[in-house]
N, CA and C of each residue as an Amber inpcrd file, in Angstrom:
protein
   291
  52.3140000  43.2810000 -33.8980000  51.8020000  42.4540000 -34.9640000
  51.3770000  43.3730000 -36.1110000  51.4690000  42.8330000 -37.2880000
  51.0820000  43.5920000 -38.4780000  49.7890000  42.9750000 -39.0270000
  48.7230000  43.7590000 -39.0230000  47.4320000  43.2890000 -39.5150000
  47.3460000  43.6630000 -40.9920000  47.4510000  42.6540000 -41.8320000
  47.5810000  42.8930000 -43.2670000  46.2500000  43.0660000 -43.9860000
  45.1780000  42.8010000 -43.3150000  43.8810000  42.8510000 -43.9860000
  42.9050000  43.7550000 -43.2310000  43.3700000  44.9330000 -42.8420000
  42.4970000  45.8660000 -42.1210000  41.3040000  46.2750000 -42.9860000
  41.4730000  46.2640000 -44.2730000  40.3920000  46.6380000 -45.1860000
  39.1460000  45.7990000 -44.9190000  39.3210000  44.5410000 -44.6130000
  38.1740000  43.6690000 -44.3250000  37.4400000  44.1370000 -43.0760000
  38.1810000  44.6070000 -42.0740000  37.5370000  45.1480000 -40.8720000
  36.7090000  46.3730000 -41.2400000  37.3140000  47.2660000 -41.9910000
  36.6380000  48.5080000 -42.3930000  35.3810000  48.2120000 -43.2110000
  35.4900000  47.2960000 -44.1410000  34.3280000  46.9420000 -44.9590000
  33.1930000  46.3920000 -44.0940000  33.5510000  45.6350000 -43.0700000
  32.5220000  45.0720000 -42.1980000  31.8410000  46.1620000 -41.3750000
  32.6280000  47.0570000 -40.7800000  31.9830000  48.0570000 -39.9320000
  31.2420000  49.1180000 -40.7460000  31.5430000  49.2450000 -42.0200000
  30.7420000  50.1440000 -42.8540000  29.3270000  49.5940000 -43.0510000
  29.1860000  48.2890000 -43.0590000  27.8840000  47.6430000 -43.1760000
  27.2270000  47.4890000 -41.7990000  28.0590000  47.2620000 -40.7640000
  27.5880000  47.0550000 -39.3900000  28.2500000  48.0930000 -38.4840000
  27.7480000  49.3260000 -38.4710000  28.3990000  50.4110000 -37.7320000
  28.6040000  50.1310000 -36.2390000  27.7510000  49.3230000 -35.6310000
  27.8920000  49.0130000 -34.2100000  29.1490000  48.1840000 -33.9290000
  29.7210000  47.6040000 -34.9550000  30.9420000  46.8030000 -34.7930000
  32.2050000  47.6540000 -34.9210000  32.0790000  48.8950000 -35.3410000
  33.2610000  49.7140000 -35.6250000  34.1660000  49.8990000 -34.4080000
  33.6450000  50.3780000 -33.3260000  34.4980000  50.6520000 -32.1600000
  35.1170000  49.3790000 -31.5800000  34.3440000  48.2910000 -31.4040000
  34.9860000  47.0630000 -30.9170000  36.0880000  46.5420000 -31.8370000
  35.8790000  46.6320000 -33.1470000  36.9110000  46.1790000 -34.0870000
  38.1270000  47.0890000 -34.0700000  37.9150000  48.3780000 -33.9240000
  39.0440000  49.3080000 -33.8190000  39.8420000  49.0470000 -32.5440000
  39.1480000  48.7710000 -31.4380000  39.8580000  48.4620000 -30.1790000
  40.6930000  47.1990000 -30.3370000  40.1050000  46.1550000 -30.9560000
  40.8470000  44.9200000 -31.1920000  42.0680000  45.2080000 -32.0660000
  41.8660000  45.9340000 -33.1440000  42.9530000  46.2550000 -34.0730000
  44.0820000  46.9900000 -33.3560000  43.7410000  48.0070000 -32.5850000
  44.7620000  48.7940000 -31.8930000  45.5440000  47.9430000 -30.8960000
  44.8510000  47.0530000 -30.1930000  45.5300000  46.2000000 -29.2250000
  46.4660000  45.2160000 -29.9200000  45.9550000  44.5630000 -30.9420000
  46.7510000  43.5280000 -31.6280000  47.9370000  44.1470000 -32.3530000
  47.7640000  45.3290000 -32.8870000  48.8640000  46.0020000 -33.5840000
  50.0630000  46.2080000 -32.6500000  49.8040000  46.4140000 -31.3660000
  50.8770000  46.6370000 -30.3950000  51.3980000  45.3390000 -29.7630000
  50.6820000  44.2460000 -29.9850000  51.0610000  42.9670000 -29.3720000
  52.3000000  42.3780000 -30.0480000  52.9730000  41.5180000 -29.3120000
  54.1010000  40.7420000 -29.8450000  53.8720000  39.2940000 -29.4560000
  53.2330000  38.5690000 -30.3520000  52.9190000  37.1790000 -30.0890000
  53.8600000  36.2710000 -30.8650000  54.4220000  35.3100000 -30.1790000
  55.2850000  34.3450000 -30.8540000  54.7040000  32.9360000 -30.8250000
  53.5310000  32.7930000 -30.1970000  52.9080000  31.4700000 -30.1100000
  51.4370000  31.6300000 -29.7200000  50.6450000  30.5710000 -29.9000000
  49.2550000  30.6210000 -29.4490000  49.1380000  30.8760000 -27.9410000
  50.1110000  30.4270000 -27.1810000  50.0750000  30.6670000 -25.7330000
  50.1210000  32.1660000 -25.4230000  50.8530000  32.9200000 -26.2180000
  50.9000000  34.3770000 -26.0350000  49.5330000  35.0020000 -26.2870000
  48.8450000  34.5050000 -27.3060000  47.4980000  35.0110000 -27.6080000
  46.5710000  34.7210000 -26.4380000  46.5960000  33.4940000 -25.9380000
  45.7340000  33.0970000 -24.8140000  46.0490000  33.9060000 -23.5610000
  47.3020000  34.2290000 -23.3690000  47.7020000  35.0390000 -22.2160000
  47.0020000  36.3960000 -22.2670000  46.9350000  36.9820000 -23.4520000
  46.3510000  38.3120000 -23.6070000  44.8390000  38.2810000 -23.8050000
  44.3400000  37.2480000 -24.4530000  42.9050000  37.1020000 -24.7420000
  42.4560000  35.7420000 -24.2280000  42.0560000  35.6990000 -22.9800000
  41.6770000  34.4250000 -22.3490000  40.5190000  33.7350000 -23.0620000
  39.6460000  34.5140000 -23.6820000  38.4760000  33.9300000 -24.3340000
  38.7330000  33.5190000 -25.7820000  39.9220000  33.7810000 -26.2810000
  40.2450000  33.3920000 -27.6590000  40.2560000  31.8730000 -27.7800000
  39.7860000  31.3950000 -28.9100000  39.8380000  29.9620000 -29.2000000
  40.9520000  29.7220000 -30.1950000  41.8520000  28.8290000 -29.8430000
  42.9800000  28.4860000 -30.7080000  42.5620000  27.2940000 -31.5710000
  42.6970000  27.4570000 -32.8750000  42.3310000  26.4180000 -33.8270000
  43.5780000  25.9130000 -34.5390000  43.4530000  24.7980000 -35.2620000
  44.6050000  24.3130000 -36.0360000  45.0350000  25.3260000 -37.0940000
  46.2290000  25.1410000 -37.6000000  46.7840000  25.9370000 -38.6900000
  46.8960000  27.4160000 -38.3140000  47.2490000  27.6720000 -37.0640000
  47.4950000  29.0350000 -36.5640000  46.3010000  29.9720000 -36.7090000
  45.1030000  29.4230000 -36.6570000  43.9090000  30.2460000 -36.6700000
  43.4660000  30.5090000 -35.2310000  42.8810000  31.7050000 -35.0450000
  42.3990000  32.1000000 -33.7210000  41.0380000  32.7470000 -33.8980000
  40.1090000  32.4050000 -33.0030000  38.7830000  33.0140000 -32.9940000
  38.7070000  33.9530000 -31.8010000  38.3440000  35.2090000 -32.0790000
  38.1780000  36.2200000 -31.0370000  36.6970000  36.5760000 -30.9230000
  36.2360000  36.7420000 -29.7060000  34.8980000  37.2820000 -29.4550000
  35.0400000  38.7990000 -29.4160000  34.2330000  39.4770000 -30.2060000
  34.3480000  40.9250000 -30.3580000  33.0340000  41.5920000 -29.9440000
  33.1510000  42.7540000 -29.3240000  31.9620000  43.5460000 -29.0000000
  31.0290000  42.8660000 -28.0300000  31.5800000  42.4460000 -26.8870000
  30.7290000  41.7820000 -25.8970000  30.1660000  40.4740000 -26.3940000
  30.9370000  39.7940000 -27.2230000  30.5720000  38.4880000 -27.7620000
  29.4670000  38.5790000 -28.8190000  29.2770000  39.7590000 -29.4080000
  28.2830000  39.9200000 -30.4720000  28.8130000  39.4570000 -31.8250000
  30.1210000  39.4460000 -31.9840000  30.7440000  39.1080000 -33.2660000
  31.8570000  38.1070000 -33.0430000  32.1660000  37.3930000 -34.1040000
  33.3070000  36.4840000 -34.1080000  34.2720000  36.9450000 -35.1860000
  35.5400000  36.9390000 -34.8360000  36.6030000  37.3320000 -35.7550000
  37.5980000  36.1800000 -35.8210000  37.8240000  35.6750000 -37.0190000
  38.8030000  34.6000000 -37.2110000  39.9980000  35.1900000 -37.9380000
  41.1690000  34.9310000 -37.3930000  42.4030000  35.3750000 -38.0270000
  43.3440000  34.1920000 -38.1770000  44.2640000  34.3380000 -39.0890000
  45.3710000  33.3900000 -39.2140000  46.6290000  34.1760000 -38.8790000
  47.4300000  33.6350000 -37.9930000  48.6210000  34.3390000 -37.5350000
  49.8750000  33.6110000 -38.0100000  50.7460000  34.3570000 -38.6520000
  52.0760000  33.8580000 -39.0060000  53.0310000  34.4220000 -37.9580000
  53.2230000  33.6540000 -36.9010000  53.9930000  34.1280000 -35.7500000
  55.4190000  34.5260000 -36.1290000  56.0200000  33.7690000 -36.9920000
  57.4120000  34.0280000 -37.3820000  57.5860000  35.4260000 -37.9810000
  56.5910000  35.8590000 -38.7440000  56.6750000  37.1620000 -39.4100000
  55.8720000  38.2530000 -38.7100000  55.1610000  37.8640000 -37.6300000
  54.3200000  38.8050000 -36.8810000  53.1770000  39.3550000 -37.7310000
  52.6410000  38.5130000 -38.6100000  51.5620000  38.9070000 -39.5090000
  50.2370000  38.3060000 -39.0630000  49.1720000  39.1180000 -39.1610000
  47.8230000  38.6780000 -38.8330000  46.9450000  38.9020000 -40.0610000
  46.2820000  37.8490000 -40.5050000  45.3940000  37.9140000 -41.6620000
  43.9570000  37.7170000 -41.1910000  43.1040000  38.6730000 -41.4510000
  41.6880000  38.5360000 -41.1110000  41.0510000  37.5870000 -42.1170000
  40.4550000  36.5190000 -41.6070000  39.8550000  35.5070000 -42.4790000
  38.3320000  35.5810000 -42.4870000  37.7250000  36.0420000 -41.3720000
  36.2680000  36.0720000 -41.2680000  35.8610000  37.0350000 -40.1680000
  34.7720000  37.7600000 -40.4160000  34.1190000  38.5640000 -39.3850000
  32.6300000  38.3370000 -39.5640000  31.9390000  38.0720000 -38.4730000
  30.4940000  37.8930000 -38.5750000  29.8370000  37.7250000 -37.2240000
  28.5320000  37.6250000 -37.2600000  27.7640000  37.3770000 -36.0460000
  27.9280000  35.9050000 -35.6640000  27.4160000  35.5470000 -34.4920000
  27.4740000  34.1370000 -34.0860000  26.7080000  33.2580000 -35.0650000
  25.5840000  33.7340000 -35.5350000  24.7930000  32.9560000 -36.4930000
  25.5790000  32.7180000 -37.7730000  26.2350000  33.7590000 -38.2640000
  27.0520000  33.6150000 -39.4790000  28.2370000  32.6860000 -39.2130000
  28.8300000  32.8170000 -38.0500000  29.9640000  31.9710000 -37.6700000
  29.5460000  30.4950000 -37.6280000  28.3530000  30.2350000 -37.1320000
  27.8860000  28.8480000 -37.0240000  27.7010000  28.1800000 -38.3830000
  27.6290000  28.9640000 -39.4500000  27.4230000  28.4180000 -40.7970000
  28.7220000  28.1390000 -41.5510000  29.8590000  28.4430000 -40.9500000
  31.1280000  28.2370000 -41.6560000  31.9790000  27.2060000 -40.9260000
  33.0260000  26.7690000 -41.5800000  34.0190000  25.9130000 -40.9500000
  35.2220000  26.7880000 -40.6180000  35.3550000  27.1210000 -39.3590000
  36.3950000  28.0490000 -38.9150000  37.8050000  27.5360000 -39.1810000
  37.9590000  26.2530000 -39.3750000  39.3010000  25.7050000 -39.5830000
  39.7860000  25.8500000 -41.0120000  38.9070000  26.2700000 -41.9360000
  39.3610000  26.3720000 -43.3200000  39.1290000  27.7350000 -43.9550000
  38.4620000  28.6530000 -43.2760000  38.2640000  29.9850000 -43.8870000
  39.5710000  30.7250000 -43.9540000
């Protein structure tokens, strides 16, 4: 998969250094993945939540953070849409970010 918005990950871990290693691990894993459907994501990340419009919510860093991405399976592209704590996540609508 091609993660087109890694800059957003970097910007987040510069503010929240404790998130750096978990986000790097997620990035490295997803970069090597080949997902063609939400079922492929669930196979690899059992705790991922599949949302409408090809959005996926990942629990990061022992469930300390939430990461929302939009996946264009046809092109193997992953767009980071949101990174935040559970409290921050609870304040947004994950289906439209």
